[in-house]
N, CA, C and O atoms as CSV, one atom per row, in Angstrom:
chain,resi,resn,atom,element,x,y,z
A,1,UNK,N,N,-0.659,-11.549,19.496
A,1,UNK,CA,C,-1.626,-11.233,18.481
A,1,UNK,C,C,-2.897,-10.735,19.180
A,1,UNK,O,O,-3.441,-11.394,20.066
A,2,UNK,N,N,-3.341,-9.577,18.760
A,2,UNK,CA,C,-4.531,-8.966,19.366
A,2,UNK,C,C,-5.825,-9.418,18.692
A,2,UNK,O,O,-6.843,-9.617,19.355
A,3,UNK,N,N,-5.776,-9.581,17.358
A,3,UNK,CA,C,-6.986,-9.967,16.617
A,3,UNK,C,C,-6.578,-10.681,15.345
A,3,UNK,O,O,-5.547,-10.363,14.753
A,4,UNK,N,N,-7.373,-11.634,14.927
A,4,UNK,CA,C,-7.140,-12.343,13.680
A,4,UNK,C,C,-8.423,-12.313,12.857
A,4,UNK,O,O,-9.499,-12.654,13.348
A,5,UNK,N,N,-8.295,-11.899,11.596
A,5,UNK,CA,C,-9.425,-11.880,10.675
A,5,UNK,C,C,-9.053,-12.765,9.488
A,5,UNK,O,O,-8.002,-12.577,8.877
A,6,UNK,N,N,-9.897,-13.708,9.169
A,6,UNK,CA,C,-9.574,-14.690,8.129
A,6,UNK,C,C,-10.499,-14.491,6.932
A,6,UNK,O,O,-11.700,-14.265,7.078
A,7,UNK,N,N,-9.899,-14.582,5.741
A,7,UNK,CA,C,-10.620,-14.503,4.461
A,7,UNK,C,C,-11.532,-13.291,4.386
A,7,UNK,O,O,-12.744,-13.401,4.200
A,8,UNK,N,N,-10.909,-12.132,4.537
A,8,UNK,CA,C,-11.664,-10.882,4.491
A,8,UNK,C,C,-10.817,-9.821,3.802
A,8,UNK,O,O,-9.588,-9.874,3.849
A,9,UNK,N,N,-11.473,-8.860,3.164
A,9,UNK,CA,C,-10.737,-7.766,2.551
A,9,UNK,C,C,-10.675,-6.550,3.465
A,9,UNK,O,O,-10.146,-5.510,3.073
A,10,UNK,N,N,-11.207,-6.665,4.677
A,10,UNK,CA,C,-11.116,-5.569,5.641
A,10,UNK,C,C,-11.162,-6.126,7.061
A,10,UNK,O,O,-11.684,-7.213,7.308
A,11,UNK,N,N,-10.601,-5.350,7.985
A,11,UNK,CA,C,-10.617,-5.727,9.402
A,11,UNK,C,C,-10.708,-4.461,10.232
A,11,UNK,O,O,-10.197,-3.413,9.837
A,12,UNK,N,N,-11.361,-4.559,11.388
A,12,UNK,CA,C,-11.521,-3.409,12.281
A,12,UNK,C,C,-11.039,-3.824,13.663
A,12,UNK,O,O,-11.384,-4.895,14.162
A,13,UNK,N,N,-10.225,-2.947,14.281
A,13,UNK,CA,C,-9.758,-3.193,15.635
A,13,UNK,C,C,-9.785,-1.874,16.389
A,13,UNK,O,O,-9.279,-0.868,15.891
A,14,UNK,N,N,-10.359,-1.862,17.566
A,14,UNK,CA,C,-10.407,-0.666,18.392
A,14,UNK,C,C,-9.238,-0.715,19.372
A,14,UNK,O,O,-9.091,-1.678,20.124
A,15,UNK,N,N,-8.396,0.343,19.358
A,15,UNK,CA,C,-7.256,0.386,20.273
A,15,UNK,C,C,-7.725,0.320,21.722
A,15,UNK,O,O,-8.658,1.019,22.118
A,16,UNK,N,N,-7.067,-0.524,22.502
A,16,UNK,CA,C,-7.367,-0.642,23.922
A,16,UNK,C,C,-6.507,0.340,24.705
A,16,UNK,O,O,-5.564,0.900,24.148
A,17,UNK,N,N,-6.799,0.559,25.955
A,17,UNK,CA,C,-6.056,1.511,26.790
A,17,UNK,C,C,-4.587,1.128,26.931
A,17,UNK,O,O,-3.730,2.009,26.997
A,18,UNK,N,N,-4.279,-0.161,26.977
A,18,UNK,CA,C,-2.895,-0.595,27.180
A,18,UNK,C,C,-2.121,-0.772,25.873
A,18,UNK,O,O,-0.941,-1.119,25.915
A,19,UNK,N,N,-2.741,-0.546,24.722
A,19,UNK,CA,C,-2.060,-0.651,23.427
A,19,UNK,C,C,-1.238,0.604,23.177
A,19,UNK,O,O,-1.768,1.714,23.200
A,20,UNK,N,N,0.076,0.424,22.934
A,20,UNK,CA,C,0.913,1.568,22.551
A,20,UNK,C,C,0.972,1.718,21.032
A,20,UNK,O,O,1.046,2.830,20.509
A,21,UNK,N,N,0.937,0.592,20.341
A,21,UNK,CA,C,0.853,0.627,18.880
A,21,UNK,C,C,0.282,-0.692,18.381
A,21,UNK,O,O,0.302,-1.703,19.084
A,22,UNK,N,N,-0.223,-0.663,17.164
A,22,UNK,CA,C,-0.750,-1.860,16.507
A,22,UNK,C,C,-0.172,-1.905,15.097
A,22,UNK,O,O,-0.156,-0.895,14.394
A,23,UNK,N,N,0.302,-3.078,14.687
A,23,UNK,CA,C,0.806,-3.262,13.325
A,23,UNK,C,C,-0.020,-4.353,12.654
A,23,UNK,O,O,-0.258,-5.414,13.233
A,24,UNK,N,N,-0.450,-4.081,11.437
A,24,UNK,CA,C,-1.218,-5.055,10.663
A,24,UNK,C,C,-0.243,-5.924,9.875
A,24,UNK,O,O,0.672,-5.424,9.222
A,25,UNK,N,N,-0.458,-7.225,9.951
A,25,UNK,CA,C,0.303,-8.179,9.142
A,25,UNK,C,C,-0.704,-8.919,8.275
A,25,UNK,O,O,-1.513,-9.700,8.776
A,26,UNK,N,N,-0.651,-8.670,6.971
A,26,UNK,CA,C,-1.564,-9.331,6.023
A,26,UNK,C,C,-0.837,-10.532,5.428
A,26,UNK,O,O,0.259,-10.394,4.886
A,27,UNK,N,N,-1.445,-11.697,5.530
A,27,UNK,CA,C,-0.808,-12.937,5.097
A,27,UNK,C,C,-1.701,-13.624,4.059
A,27,UNK,O,O,-2.916,-13.727,4.231
A,28,UNK,N,N,-1.063,-14.093,2.973
A,28,UNK,CA,C,-1.767,-14.968,2.041
A,28,UNK,C,C,-0.891,-16.190,1.792
A,28,UNK,O,O,0.095,-16.385,2.503
A,29,UNK,N,N,-1.216,-17.005,0.818
A,29,UNK,CA,C,-0.493,-18.261,0.603
A,29,UNK,C,C,0.974,-18.056,0.236
A,29,UNK,O,O,1.820,-18.872,0.601
A,30,UNK,N,N,1.285,-16.974,-0.482
A,30,UNK,CA,C,2.649,-16.776,-0.967
A,30,UNK,C,C,3.436,-15.683,-0.263
A,30,UNK,O,O,4.658,-15.640,-0.403
A,31,UNK,N,N,2.798,-14.812,0.477
A,31,UNK,CA,C,3.540,-13.665,1.010
A,31,UNK,C,C,2.982,-13.195,2.343
A,31,UNK,O,O,1.937,-13.639,2.818
A,32,UNK,N,N,3.742,-12.270,2.916
A,32,UNK,CA,C,3.374,-11.654,4.181
A,32,UNK,C,C,3.690,-10.160,4.043
A,32,UNK,O,O,4.812,-9.804,3.681
A,33,UNK,N,N,2.728,-9.287,4.323
A,33,UNK,CA,C,2.912,-7.842,4.188
A,33,UNK,C,C,2.780,-7.207,5.571
A,33,UNK,O,O,1.782,-7.404,6.265
A,34,UNK,N,N,3.804,-6.443,5.959
A,34,UNK,CA,C,3.788,-5.720,7.226
A,34,UNK,C,C,3.445,-4.261,6.932
A,34,UNK,O,O,4.242,-3.558,6.312
A,35,UNK,N,N,2.292,-3.803,7.360
A,35,UNK,CA,C,1.885,-2.418,7.137
A,35,UNK,C,C,2.466,-1.520,8.228
A,35,UNK,O,O,2.872,-2.002,9.286
A,36,UNK,N,N,2.505,-0.222,7.967
A,36,UNK,CA,C,3.023,0.723,8.950
A,36,UNK,C,C,2.198,0.659,10.236
A,36,UNK,O,O,0.979,0.494,10.190
A,37,UNK,N,N,2.869,0.791,11.380
A,37,UNK,CA,C,2.124,0.689,12.642
A,37,UNK,C,C,1.289,1.939,12.924
A,37,UNK,O,O,1.610,3.042,12.482
A,38,UNK,N,N,0.220,1.729,13.666
A,38,UNK,CA,C,-0.594,2.819,14.185
A,38,UNK,C,C,-0.123,3.033,15.622
A,38,UNK,O,O,-0.147,2.100,16.424
A,39,UNK,N,N,0.305,4.249,15.954
A,39,UNK,CA,C,0.834,4.514,17.290
A,39,UNK,C,C,-0.105,5.427,18.068
A,39,UNK,O,O,-0.855,6.216,17.493
A,40,UNK,N,N,-0.044,5.299,19.378
A,40,UNK,CA,C,-0.860,6.128,20.257
A,40,UNK,C,C,-0.089,7.414,20.563
A,40,UNK,O,O,1.094,7.379,20.902
A,41,UNK,N,N,-0.775,8.539,20.438
A,41,UNK,CA,C,-0.169,9.848,20.699
A,41,UNK,C,C,-1.218,10.712,21.369
A,41,UNK,O,O,-2.326,10.871,20.857
A,42,UNK,N,N,-0.860,11.274,22.529
A,42,UNK,CA,C,-1.842,12.057,23.288
A,42,UNK,C,C,-1.960,13.507,22.815
A,42,UNK,O,O,-2.850,14.230,23.264
A,43,UNK,N,N,-1.064,13.942,21.904
A,43,UNK,CA,C,-1.138,15.291,21.376
A,43,UNK,C,C,-0.470,16.338,22.245
A,43,UNK,O,O,-0.499,17.521,21.908
A,44,UNK,N,N,0.136,15.932,23.360
A,44,UNK,CA,C,0.726,16.893,24.289
A,44,UNK,C,C,2.244,16.938,24.216
A,44,UNK,O,O,2.815,18.019,24.073
A,45,UNK,N,N,2.901,15.816,24.308
A,45,UNK,CA,C,4.354,15.787,24.409
A,45,UNK,C,C,4.957,15.325,23.088
A,45,UNK,O,O,5.337,14.163,22.942
A,46,UNK,N,N,5.040,16.236,22.134
A,46,UNK,CA,C,5.490,15.891,20.788
A,46,UNK,C,C,6.961,15.493,20.753
A,46,UNK,O,O,7.319,14.560,20.033
A,47,UNK,N,N,7.833,16.179,21.517
A,47,UNK,CA,C,9.261,15.856,21.494
A,47,UNK,C,C,9.518,14.443,22.000
A,47,UNK,O,O,10.321,13.718,21.412
A,48,UNK,N,N,8.860,14.043,23.065
A,48,UNK,CA,C,9.043,12.684,23.592
A,48,UNK,C,C,8.537,11.656,22.598
A,48,UNK,O,O,9.142,10.597,22.433
A,49,UNK,N,N,7.433,11.961,21.936
A,49,UNK,CA,C,6.865,11.040,20.951
A,49,UNK,C,C,7.809,10.873,19.770
A,49,UNK,O,O,8.060,9.751,19.330
A,50,UNK,N,N,8.335,11.981,19.254
A,50,UNK,CA,C,9.214,11.911,18.095
A,50,UNK,C,C,10.555,11.280,18.436
A,50,UNK,O,O,11.119,10.560,17.612
A,51,UNK,N,N,11.080,11.531,19.633
A,51,UNK,CA,C,12.355,10.924,20.001
A,51,UNK,C,C,12.196,9.426,20.213
A,51,UNK,O,O,13.136,8.673,19.963
A,52,UNK,N,N,11.048,8.980,20.661
A,52,UNK,CA,C,10.814,7.552,20.839
A,52,UNK,C,C,10.737,6.838,19.493
A,52,UNK,O,O,11.015,5.642,19.411
A,53,UNK,N,N,10.364,7.557,18.443
A,53,UNK,CA,C,10.259,6.948,17.118
A,53,UNK,C,C,11.623,6.762,16.465
A,53,UNK,O,O,11.723,6.041,15.472
A,54,UNK,N,N,12.677,7.387,16.987
A,54,UNK,CA,C,14.034,7.288,16.460
A,54,UNK,C,C,14.083,7.635,14.973
A,54,UNK,O,O,14.442,6.807,14.136
A,55,UNK,N,N,13.718,8.859,14.672
A,55,UNK,CA,C,13.743,9.326,13.290
A,55,UNK,C,C,15.178,9.439,12.804
A,55,UNK,O,O,16.061,9.761,13.599
A,56,UNK,N,N,15.444,9.186,11.527
A,56,UNK,CA,C,16.805,9.293,11.008
A,56,UNK,C,C,17.277,10.741,11.004
A,56,UNK,O,O,16.489,11.670,10.823
A,57,UNK,N,N,18.578,10.912,11.207
A,57,UNK,CA,C,19.152,12.257,11.195
A,57,UNK,C,C,19.549,12.630,9.775
A,57,UNK,O,O,19.988,11.785,8.994
A,58,UNK,N,N,19.388,13.905,9.457
A,58,UNK,CA,C,19.753,14.402,8.131
A,58,UNK,C,C,21.266,14.584,8.069
A,58,UNK,O,O,21.864,15.164,8.974
A,59,UNK,N,N,21.875,14.092,7.008
A,59,UNK,CA,C,23.311,14.240,6.816
A,59,UNK,C,C,23.538,14.863,5.447
A,59,UNK,O,O,23.599,14.160,4.438
A,60,UNK,N,N,23.662,16.185,5.419
A,60,UNK,CA,C,23.768,16.909,4.144
A,60,UNK,C,C,25.046,16.577,3.387
A,60,UNK,O,O,25.023,16.469,2.161
A,61,UNK,N,N,26.166,16.411,4.097
A,61,UNK,CA,C,27.433,16.118,3.429
A,61,UNK,C,C,27.362,14.789,2.681
A,61,UNK,O,O,27.714,14.723,1.503
A,62,UNK,N,N,26.911,13.735,3.351
A,62,UNK,CA,C,26.802,12.437,2.682
A,62,UNK,C,C,25.800,12.481,1.537
A,62,UNK,O,O,26.016,11.845,0.505
A,63,UNK,N,N,24.717,13.215,1.703
A,63,UNK,CA,C,23.720,13.322,0.640
A,63,UNK,C,C,24.330,13.955,-0.601
A,63,UNK,O,O,24.157,13.436,-1.704
A,64,UNK,N,N,25.040,15.069,-0.442
A,64,UNK,CA,C,25.629,15.744,-1.590
A,64,UNK,C,C,26.786,14.955,-2.190
A,64,UNK,O,O,26.973,14.982,-3.407
A,65,UNK,N,N,27.575,14.248,-1.364
A,65,UNK,CA,C,28.631,13.395,-1.906
A,65,UNK,C,C,28.036,12.266,-2.742
A,65,UNK,O,O,28.558,11.936,-3.807
A,66,UNK,N,N,26.962,11.686,-2.267
A,66,UNK,CA,C,26.293,10.630,-3.021
A,66,UNK,C,C,25.774,11.168,-4.352
A,66,UNK,O,O,25.948,10.533,-5.392
A,67,UNK,N,N,25.140,12.329,-4.317
A,67,UNK,CA,C,24.628,12.932,-5.554
A,67,UNK,C,C,25.760,13.241,-6.528
A,67,UNK,O,O,25.618,13.028,-7.732
A,68,UNK,N,N,26.892,13.746,-6.009
A,68,UNK,CA,C,28.034,14.060,-6.866
A,68,UNK,C,C,28.595,12.789,-7.497
A,68,UNK,O,O,28.960,12.795,-8.673
A,69,UNK,N,N,28.669,11.713,-6.739
A,69,UNK,CA,C,29.155,10.439,-7.292
A,69,UNK,C,C,28.228,9.938,-8.395
A,69,UNK,O,O,28.700,9.471,-9.431
A,70,UNK,N,N,26.936,10.027,-8.189
A,70,UNK,CA,C,25.980,9.594,-9.213
A,70,UNK,C,C,26.106,10.470,-10.460
A,70,UNK,O,O,26.084,9.957,-11.579
A,71,UNK,N,N,26.238,11.786,-10.276
A,71,UNK,CA,C,26.388,12.695,-11.420
A,71,UNK,C,C,27.683,12.389,-12.180
A,71,UNK,O,O,27.683,12.369,-13.410
A,72,UNK,N,N,28.787,12.150,-11.460
A,72,UNK,CA,C,30.054,11.799,-12.106
A,72,UNK,C,C,29.952,10.495,-12.864
A,72,UNK,O,O,30.441,10.391,-13.989
A,73,UNK,N,N,29.333,9.508,-12.271
A,73,UNK,CA,C,29.140,8.221,-12.940
A,73,UNK,C,C,28.332,8.397,-14.223
A,73,UNK,O,O,28.694,7.852,-15.266
A,74,UNK,N,N,27.251,9.149,-14.149
A,74,UNK,CA,C,26.419,9.369,-15.334
A,74,UNK,C,C,27.187,10.113,-16.422
A,74,UNK,O,O,27.049,9.800,-17.605
A,75,UNK,N,N,28.005,11.108,-16.024
A,75,UNK,CA,C,28.798,11.857,-16.992
A,75,UNK,C,C,29.740,10.929,-17.752
A,75,UNK,O,O,29.775,10.944,-18.983
A,76,UNK,N,N,30.512,10.113,-17.008
A,76,UNK,CA,C,31.478,9.238,-17.667
A,76,UNK,C,C,30.802,8.125,-18.454
A,76,UNK,O,O,31.324,7.701,-19.485
A,77,UNK,N,N,29.664,7.647,-17.997
A,77,UNK,CA,C,28.919,6.645,-18.749
A,77,UNK,C,C,28.439,7.223,-20.080
A,77,UNK,O,O,28.630,6.606,-21.128
A,78,UNK,N,N,27.818,8.401,-20.047
A,78,UNK,CA,C,27.327,9.022,-21.283
A,78,UNK,C,C,28.477,9.426,-22.198
A,78,UNK,O,O,28.358,9.334,-23.420
A,79,UNK,N,N,29.588,9.871,-21.616
A,79,UNK,CA,C,30.750,10.236,-22.431
A,79,UNK,C,C,31.311,9.003,-23.134
A,79,UNK,O,O,31.676,9.066,-24.307
A,80,UNK,N,N,31.378,7.885,-22.417
A,80,UNK,CA,C,31.852,6.640,-23.032
A,80,UNK,C,C,30.944,6.176,-24.150
A,80,UNK,O,O,31.414,5.737,-25.200
A,81,UNK,N,N,29.655,6.272,-23.928
A,81,UNK,CA,C,28.694,5.898,-24.976
A,81,UNK,C,C,28.859,6.795,-26.191
A,81,UNK,O,O,28.824,6.322,-27.327
A,82,UNK,N,N,29.038,8.088,-25.954
A,82,UNK,CA,C,29.220,9.042,-27.060
A,82,UNK,C,C,30.498,8.733,-27.843
A,82,UNK,O,O,30.500,8.779,-29.073
A,83,UNK,N,N,31.582,8.418,-27.130
A,83,UNK,CA,C,32.845,8.121,-27.822
A,83,UNK,C,C,32.771,6.822,-28.606
A,83,UNK,O,O,33.381,6.715,-29.670
A,84,UNK,N,N,32.047,5.843,-28.113
A,84,UNK,CA,C,31.961,4.560,-28.813
A,84,UNK,C,C,30.986,4.594,-29.983
A,84,UNK,O,O,31.296,4.094,-31.065
A,85,UNK,N,N,29.817,5.177,-29.773
A,85,UNK,CA,C,28.769,5.095,-30.791
A,85,UNK,C,C,28.302,6.447,-31.326
A,85,UNK,O,O,27.353,6.502,-32.108
A,86,UNK,N,N,28.937,7.515,-30.925
A,86,UNK,CA,C,28.537,8.843,-31.377
A,86,UNK,C,C,28.951,9.083,-32.827
A,86,UNK,O,O,29.590,8.233,-33.447
A,87,UNK,N,N,28.587,10.233,-33.354
A,87,UNK,CA,C,28.952,10.528,-34.751
A,87,UNK,C,C,30.473,10.628,-34.896
A,87,UNK,O,O,31.157,11.235,-34.071
A,88,UNK,N,N,30.974,10.021,-35.958
A,88,UNK,CA,C,32.420,10.009,-36.229
A,88,UNK,C,C,32.760,11.153,-37.173
A,88,UNK,O,O,31.974,11.523,-38.046
A,89,UNK,N,N,33.941,11.696,-36.976
A,89,UNK,CA,C,34.437,12.735,-37.899
A,89,UNK,C,C,35.103,12.047,-39.077
A,89,UNK,O,O,36.286,11.714,-39.019
A,90,UNK,N,N,34.358,11.837,-40.128
A,90,UNK,CA,C,34.859,11.133,-41.301
A,90,UNK,C,C,34.938,12.096,-42.480
A,90,UNK,O,O,34.060,12.937,-42.677
A,91,UNK,N,N,35.998,11.957,-43.250
A,91,UNK,CA,C,36.117,12.753,-44.467
A,91,UNK,C,C,35.602,11.928,-45.623
A,91,UNK,O,O,35.992,10.774,-45.802
A,92,UNK,N,N,34.739,12.517,-46.392
A,92,UNK,CA,C,34.161,11.793,-47.527
A,92,UNK,C,C,34.931,12.041,-48.786
A,92,UNK,O,O,34.581,11.508,-49.839
């Protein structure tokens, strides 16, 4: 732990030379909130910085398969609702 601030709605911390990143953890009686970390970046080696962050890879096939499954599910759900409670063809 680099710094602790108690009973305050704000906190200030100045990054030190040896800090690579800082993450804020806000704690109250019932919960604990982990905020996104602040990372050090020198502005020069962007590829090394981004590869160290381990960004997720885009998978277009899985994305479209997932979307198709959701669309199919919605189609059959709405069709079932229409068949059960939709207007009936009744002769008067």
